[in-house]
ChimeraX commands (.cxc) that place a marker at each C-alpha (Angstrom):
marker #1 position -38.67,52.06,-47.86 radius 0.5
marker #1 position -35.30,51.56,-48.87 radius 0.5
marker #1 position -33.73,54.85,-48.68 radius 0.5
marker #1 position -35.21,55.54,-45.55 radius 0.5
marker #1 position -33.68,52.57,-44.08 radius 0.5
marker #1 position -30.03,52.85,-45.62 radius 0.5
marker #1 position -30.26,57.12,-44.78 radius 0.5
marker #1 position -32.66,57.40,-41.37 radius 0.5
marker #1 position -33.95,54.03,-39.25 radius 0.5
marker #1 position -35.15,56.45,-36.86 radius 0.5
marker #1 position -37.35,58.01,-38.83 radius 0.5
marker #1 position -38.47,54.70,-40.90 radius 0.5
marker #1 position -39.28,53.41,-37.41 radius 0.5
marker #1 position -40.96,56.33,-36.08 radius 0.5
marker #1 position -42.93,56.68,-39.26 radius 0.5
marker #1 position -43.86,52.95,-39.72 radius 0.5
marker #1 position -44.55,52.03,-36.62 radius 0.5
marker #1 position -45.91,54.99,-35.39 radius 0.5
marker #1 position -48.15,57.52,-37.79 radius 0.5
marker #1 position -48.90,54.65,-40.31 radius 0.5
marker #1 position -50.87,52.72,-38.02 radius 0.5
marker #1 position -52.72,55.83,-36.25 radius 0.5
marker #1 position -53.00,58.09,-39.59 radius 0.5
marker #1 position -53.80,54.70,-41.21 radius 0.5
marker #1 position -56.05,52.63,-39.02 radius 0.5
marker #1 position -57.71,56.11,-38.75 radius 0.5
marker #1 position -58.59,56.62,-42.12 radius 0.5
marker #1 position -59.76,52.55,-42.61 radius 0.5
marker #1 position -61.56,51.79,-39.39 radius 0.5
marker #1 position -63.42,54.20,-37.83 radius 0.5
marker #1 position -66.06,53.39,-40.48 radius 0.5
marker #1 position -66.36,50.39,-39.03 radius 0.5
marker #1 position -69.49,50.15,-35.97 radius 0.5
marker #1 position -68.26,53.54,-35.42 radius 0.5
marker #1 position -68.83,55.94,-32.22 radius 0.5
marker #1 position -69.32,59.53,-32.41 radius 0.5
marker #1 position -65.53,60.19,-32.39 radius 0.5
marker #1 position -64.86,57.44,-34.68 radius 0.5
marker #1 position -66.68,59.20,-36.79 radius 0.5
marker #1 position -65.25,62.75,-36.62 radius 0.5
marker #1 position -61.27,60.70,-36.19 radius 0.5
marker #1 position -62.52,60.03,-40.42 radius 0.5
marker #1 position -63.46,63.29,-40.68 radius 0.5
marker #1 position -59.77,64.52,-39.77 radius 0.5
marker #1 position -57.63,62.30,-41.49 radius 0.5
marker #1 position -58.82,62.38,-44.75 radius 0.5
marker #1 position -57.82,66.36,-45.14 radius 0.5
marker #1 position -54.23,65.64,-43.10 radius 0.5
marker #1 position -53.48,62.47,-44.85 radius 0.5
marker #1 position -53.88,65.42,-48.23 radius 0.5
marker #1 position -52.44,68.20,-46.12 radius 0.5
marker #1 position -49.65,66.47,-45.38 radius 0.5
marker #1 position -49.02,67.15,-49.21 radius 0.5
marker #1 position -48.97,70.88,-48.61 radius 0.5
marker #1 position -45.81,70.22,-46.18 radius 0.5
marker #1 position -42.56,71.73,-47.57 radius 0.5
marker #1 position -40.33,68.69,-48.61 radius 0.5
marker #1 position -37.71,70.22,-46.93 radius 0.5
marker #1 position -39.42,70.88,-43.34 radius 0.5
marker #1 position -37.45,69.00,-40.91 radius 0.5
marker #1 position -39.90,65.72,-41.08 radius 0.5
marker #1 position -39.66,65.64,-36.36 radius 0.5
marker #1 position -40.88,69.51,-36.97 radius 0.5
marker #1 position -43.72,68.27,-39.95 radius 0.5
marker #1 position -45.16,65.17,-37.75 radius 0.5
marker #1 position -45.28,67.51,-34.74 radius 0.5
marker #1 position -47.15,69.99,-37.16 radius 0.5
marker #1 position -49.42,67.04,-37.98 radius 0.5
marker #1 position -50.16,65.76,-34.42 radius 0.5
marker #1 position -51.46,69.25,-33.42 radius 0.5
marker #1 position -53.06,69.42,-36.44 radius 0.5
marker #1 position -55.52,66.58,-35.78 radius 0.5
marker #1 position -55.30,67.21,-31.99 radius 0.5
marker #1 position -56.64,71.03,-32.92 radius 0.5
marker #1 position -59.02,69.93,-35.94 radius 0.5
marker #1 position -60.29,66.62,-33.75 radius 0.5
marker #1 position -61.09,69.26,-30.80 radius 0.5
marker #1 position -62.80,71.67,-33.09 radius 0.5
marker #1 position -64.77,69.33,-34.82 radius 0.5
marker #1 position -65.57,67.55,-32.09 radius 0.5
marker #1 position -67.80,70.72,-30.24 radius 0.5
marker #1 position -68.88,71.51,-33.84 radius 0.5
marker #1 position -70.95,68.50,-34.09 radius 0.5
marker #1 position -73.04,67.10,-31.56 radius 0.5
marker #1 position -73.40,63.45,-31.36 radius 0.5
marker #1 position -76.58,63.34,-32.60 radius 0.5
marker #1 position -76.20,64.35,-35.39 radius 0.5
marker #1 position -73.96,61.44,-36.42 radius 0.5
marker #1 position -76.32,58.77,-35.39 radius 0.5
marker #1 position -78.06,57.93,-38.33 radius 0.5
marker #1 position -74.74,57.57,-39.79 radius 0.5
marker #1 position -73.65,55.33,-36.54 radius 0.5
marker #1 position -76.55,53.65,-36.69 radius 0.5
marker #1 position -76.48,52.30,-41.25 radius 0.5
marker #1 position -72.77,51.53,-40.53 radius 0.5
marker #1 position -73.25,49.33,-37.70 radius 0.5
marker #1 position -76.11,47.86,-38.96 radius 0.5
marker #1 position -73.99,47.08,-42.37 radius 0.5
marker #1 position -70.96,46.06,-40.99 radius 0.5
marker #1 position -69.69,43.82,-42.50 radius 0.5
marker #1 position -69.34,45.44,-46.08 radius 0.5
marker #1 position -67.84,48.00,-44.65 radius 0.5
marker #1 position -65.13,45.88,-42.99 radius 0.5
marker #1 position -65.09,44.20,-46.60 radius 0.5
marker #1 position -64.80,47.37,-48.55 radius 0.5
marker #1 position -62.39,49.11,-45.68 radius 0.5
marker #1 position -59.97,46.01,-45.98 radius 0.5
marker #1 position -60.12,45.80,-49.65 radius 0.5
marker #1 position -58.92,49.30,-49.75 radius 0.5
marker #1 position -56.58,49.36,-47.47 radius 0.5
marker #1 position -54.70,46.86,-49.30 radius 0.5
marker #1 position -55.43,49.24,-52.39 radius 0.5
marker #1 position -53.67,51.43,-50.62 radius 0.5
marker #1 position -50.43,49.52,-49.73 radius 0.5
marker #1 position -49.45,49.19,-53.35 radius 0.5
marker #1 position -47.27,51.57,-53.62 radius 0.5
marker #1 position -45.23,50.24,-51.01 radius 0.5
marker #1 position -44.15,48.14,-54.02 radius 0.5
marker #1 position -43.89,48.95,-56.78 radius 0.5
marker #1 position -44.54,52.75,-58.69 radius 0.5
marker #1 position -46.81,52.53,-61.56 radius 0.5
marker #1 position -49.64,50.04,-61.23 radius 0.5
marker #1 position -49.30,47.23,-63.83 radius 0.5
marker #1 position -51.85,44.36,-62.17 radius 0.5
marker #1 position -49.95,41.10,-61.90 radius 0.5
marker #1 position -49.84,37.70,-59.91 radius 0.5
marker #1 position -46.77,38.97,-58.16 radius 0.5
marker #1 position -49.00,41.92,-57.12 radius 0.5
marker #1 position -52.14,40.50,-56.07 radius 0.5
marker #1 position -49.39,37.98,-53.60 radius 0.5
marker #1 position -48.76,40.89,-51.72 radius 0.5
marker #1 position -51.15,42.78,-51.16 radius 0.5
marker #1 position -53.84,39.75,-49.95 radius 0.5
marker #1 position -51.43,39.77,-46.96 radius 0.5
marker #1 position -52.34,43.67,-46.57 radius 0.5
marker #1 position -55.78,42.61,-46.86 radius 0.5
marker #1 position -56.07,40.08,-44.72 radius 0.5
marker #1 position -54.51,41.67,-42.17 radius 0.5
marker #1 position -57.02,44.92,-42.60 radius 0.5
marker #1 position -59.59,42.09,-42.07 radius 0.5
marker #1 position -58.22,41.19,-39.04 radius 0.5
marker #1 position -58.03,45.04,-37.23 radius 0.5
marker #1 position -60.96,44.71,-38.96 radius 0.5
marker #1 position -61.95,42.88,-36.79 radius 0.5
marker #1 position -60.29,43.59,-33.56 radius 0.5
marker #1 position -62.16,47.44,-33.51 radius 0.5
marker #1 position -65.89,45.28,-33.89 radius 0.5
marker #1 position -64.71,43.20,-31.06 radius 0.5
marker #1 position -62.96,45.60,-29.50 radius 0.5
marker #1 position -65.40,49.15,-29.91 radius 0.5
marker #1 position -62.02,50.60,-30.04 radius 0.5
marker #1 position -59.78,51.93,-32.70 radius 0.5
marker #1 position -56.84,51.25,-30.08 radius 0.5
marker #1 position -56.93,47.77,-30.69 radius 0.5
marker #1 position -56.28,47.87,-34.45 radius 0.5
marker #1 position -53.62,50.90,-34.30 radius 0.5
marker #1 position -51.59,49.19,-31.41 radius 0.5
marker #1 position -51.79,45.47,-33.70 radius 0.5
marker #1 position -51.18,47.79,-36.81 radius 0.5
marker #1 position -48.58,49.49,-35.15 radius 0.5
marker #1 position -46.49,45.57,-33.73 radius 0.5
marker #1 position -47.20,44.45,-37.35 radius 0.5
marker #1 position -45.20,47.14,-38.82 radius 0.5
marker #1 position -42.90,47.32,-35.79 radius 0.5
marker #1 position -41.76,43.64,-36.46 radius 0.5
marker #1 position -40.87,44.02,-39.38 radius 0.5
marker #1 position -39.10,47.33,-39.27 radius 0.5
marker #1 position -37.36,46.35,-36.45 radius 0.5
marker #1 position -36.23,42.65,-39.00 radius 0.5
marker #1 position -34.86,45.21,-41.51 radius 0.5
marker #1 position -32.69,47.17,-39.48 radius 0.5
marker #1 position -31.21,44.55,-38.31 radius 0.5
marker #1 position -30.90,42.31,-41.12 radius 0.5
marker #1 position -28.98,46.33,-42.80 radius 0.5
marker #1 position -26.68,46.48,-39.28 radius 0.5
marker #1 position -25.55,42.96,-39.52 radius 0.5
marker #1 position -24.60,43.60,-43.68 radius 0.5
marker #1 position -22.84,46.63,-43.12 radius 0.5
marker #1 position -20.38,44.58,-39.96 radius 0.5
marker link #1:1,2 radius 0.2
marker link #1:2,3 radius 0.2
marker link #1:3,4 radius 0.2
marker link #1:4,5 radius 0.2
marker link #1:5,6 radius 0.2
marker link #1:6,7 radius 0.2
marker link #1:7,8 radius 0.2
marker link #1:8,9 radius 0.2
marker link #1:9,10 radius 0.2
marker link #1:10,11 radius 0.2
marker link #1:11,12 radius 0.2
marker link #1:12,13 radius 0.2
marker link #1:13,14 radius 0.2
marker link #1:14,15 radius 0.2
marker link #1:15,16 radius 0.2
marker link #1:16,17 radius 0.2
marker link #1:17,18 radius 0.2
marker link #1:18,19 radius 0.2
marker link #1:19,20 radius 0.2
marker link #1:20,21 radius 0.2
marker link #1:21,22 radius 0.2
marker link #1:22,23 radius 0.2
marker link #1:23,24 radius 0.2
marker link #1:24,25 radius 0.2
marker link #1:25,26 radius 0.2
marker link #1:26,27 radius 0.2
marker link #1:27,28 radius 0.2
marker link #1:28,29 radius 0.2
marker link #1:29,30 radius 0.2
marker link #1:30,31 radius 0.2
marker link #1:31,32 radius 0.2
marker link #1:32,33 radius 0.2
marker link #1:33,34 radius 0.2
marker link #1:34,35 radius 0.2
marker link #1:35,36 radius 0.2
marker link #1:36,37 radius 0.2
marker link #1:37,38 radius 0.2
marker link #1:38,39 radius 0.2
marker link #1:39,40 radius 0.2
marker link #1:40,41 radius 0.2
marker link #1:41,42 radius 0.2
marker link #1:42,43 radius 0.2
marker link #1:43,44 radius 0.2
marker link #1:44,45 radius 0.2
marker link #1:45,46 radius 0.2
marker link #1:46,47 radius 0.2
marker link #1:47,48 radius 0.2
marker link #1:48,49 radius 0.2
marker link #1:49,50 radius 0.2
marker link #1:50,51 radius 0.2
marker link #1:51,52 radius 0.2
marker link #1:52,53 radius 0.2
marker link #1:53,54 radius 0.2
marker link #1:54,55 radius 0.2
marker link #1:55,56 radius 0.2
marker link #1:56,57 radius 0.2
marker link #1:57,58 radius 0.2
marker link #1:58,59 radius 0.2
marker link #1:59,60 radius 0.2
marker link #1:60,61 radius 0.2
marker link #1:61,62 radius 0.2
marker link #1:62,63 radius 0.2
marker link #1:63,64 radius 0.2
marker link #1:64,65 radius 0.2
marker link #1:65,66 radius 0.2
marker link #1:66,67 radius 0.2
marker link #1:67,68 radius 0.2
marker link #1:68,69 radius 0.2
marker link #1:69,70 radius 0.2
marker link #1:70,71 radius 0.2
marker link #1:71,72 radius 0.2
marker link #1:72,73 radius 0.2
marker link #1:73,74 radius 0.2
marker link #1:74,75 radius 0.2
marker link #1:75,76 radius 0.2
marker link #1:76,77 radius 0.2
marker link #1:77,78 radius 0.2
marker link #1:78,79 radius 0.2
marker link #1:79,80 radius 0.2
marker link #1:80,81 radius 0.2
marker link #1:81,82 radius 0.2
marker link #1:82,83 radius 0.2
marker link #1:83,84 radius 0.2
marker link #1:84,85 radius 0.2
marker link #1:85,86 radius 0.2
marker link #1:86,87 radius 0.2
marker link #1:87,88 radius 0.2
marker link #1:88,89 radius 0.2
marker link #1:89,90 radius 0.2
marker link #1:90,91 radius 0.2
marker link #1:91,92 radius 0.2
marker link #1:92,93 radius 0.2
marker link #1:93,94 radius 0.2
marker link #1:94,95 radius 0.2
marker link #1:95,96 radius 0.2
marker link #1:96,97 radius 0.2
marker link #1:97,98 radius 0.2
marker link #1:98,99 radius 0.2
marker link #1:99,100 radius 0.2
marker link #1:100,101 radius 0.2
marker link #1:101,102 radius 0.2
marker link #1:102,103 radius 0.2
marker link #1:103,104 radius 0.2
marker link #1:104,105 radius 0.2
marker link #1:105,106 radius 0.2
marker link #1:106,107 radius 0.2
marker link #1:107,108 radius 0.2
marker link #1:108,109 radius 0.2
marker link #1:109,110 radius 0.2
marker link #1:110,111 radius 0.2
marker link #1:111,112 radius 0.2
marker link #1:112,113 radius 0.2
marker link #1:113,114 radius 0.2
marker link #1:114,115 radius 0.2
marker link #1:115,116 radius 0.2
marker link #1:116,117 radius 0.2
marker link #1:117,118 radius 0.2
marker link #1:118,119 radius 0.2
marker link #1:119,120 radius 0.2
marker link #1:120,121 radius 0.2
marker link #1:121,122 radius 0.2
marker link #1:122,123 radius 0.2
marker link #1:123,124 radius 0.2
marker link #1:124,125 radius 0.2
marker link #1:125,126 radius 0.2
marker link #1:126,127 radius 0.2
marker link #1:127,128 radius 0.2
marker link #1:128,129 radius 0.2
marker link #1:129,130 radius 0.2
marker link #1:130,131 radius 0.2
marker link #1:131,132 radius 0.2
marker link #1:132,133 radius 0.2
marker link #1:133,134 radius 0.2
marker link #1:134,135 radius 0.2
marker link #1:135,136 radius 0.2
marker link #1:136,137 radius 0.2
marker link #1:137,138 radius 0.2
marker link #1:138,139 radius 0.2
marker link #1:139,140 radius 0.2
marker link #1:140,141 radius 0.2
marker link #1:141,142 radius 0.2
marker link #1:142,143 radius 0.2
marker link #1:143,144 radius 0.2
marker link #1:144,145 radius 0.2
marker link #1:145,146 radius 0.2
marker link #1:146,147 radius 0.2
marker link #1:147,148 radius 0.2
marker link #1:148,149 radius 0.2
marker link #1:149,150 radius 0.2
marker link #1:150,151 radius 0.2
marker link #1:151,152 radius 0.2
marker link #1:152,153 radius 0.2
marker link #1:153,154 radius 0.2
marker link #1:154,155 radius 0.2
marker link #1:155,156 radius 0.2
marker link #1:156,157 radius 0.2
marker link #1:157,158 radius 0.2
marker link #1:158,159 radius 0.2
marker link #1:159,160 radius 0.2
marker link #1:160,161 radius 0.2
marker link #1:161,162 radius 0.2
marker link #1:162,163 radius 0.2
marker link #1:163,164 radius 0.2
marker link #1:164,165 radius 0.2
marker link #1:165,166 radius 0.2
marker link #1:166,167 radius 0.2
marker link #1:167,168 radius 0.2
marker link #1:168,169 radius 0.2
marker link #1:169,170 radius 0.2
marker link #1:170,171 radius 0.2
marker link #1:171,172 radius 0.2
marker link #1:172,173 radius 0.2
marker link #1:173,174 radius 0.2
marker link #1:174,175 radius 0.2
marker link #1:175,176 radius 0.2
marker link #1:176,177 radius 0.2
marker link #1:177,178 radius 0.2
marker link #1:178,179 radius 0.2
view
């Protein structure tokens, strides 16, 4: 993140405020009281997350994100046609009945995924726990927002606002340092 802040703050902003909230919310909040579309989004998000690793590193980041968006839209559209709503009904009912457990597990996983934002190698210590607990709490809050509004767009928006606030402060701080 420091490297992006220094070399390409626009890329950092787009990745952290647009791309990450959409993909991460699809990965972590779609199982909380899911709709049929949420299940399809979940099925799209994890392969999308891993397919990103196969795009060559030298591809311009805008082209890469464009490809990912097209890939997401295409896979979502295909899966929506292939998987009828009645096929996901039992899974959706089970997940909805167990929404509290799903909320807690998804919040913990969300926090753990963000460990990579702070360390290169995993070493559990008090500092790392102090950094991850707010991510777990924010994951929990975004999950509650998903439950209350029954729409993934709300946690995506909250996630984007949270990240945007931090990124704008970082960019502003960097600009003030360079002045």
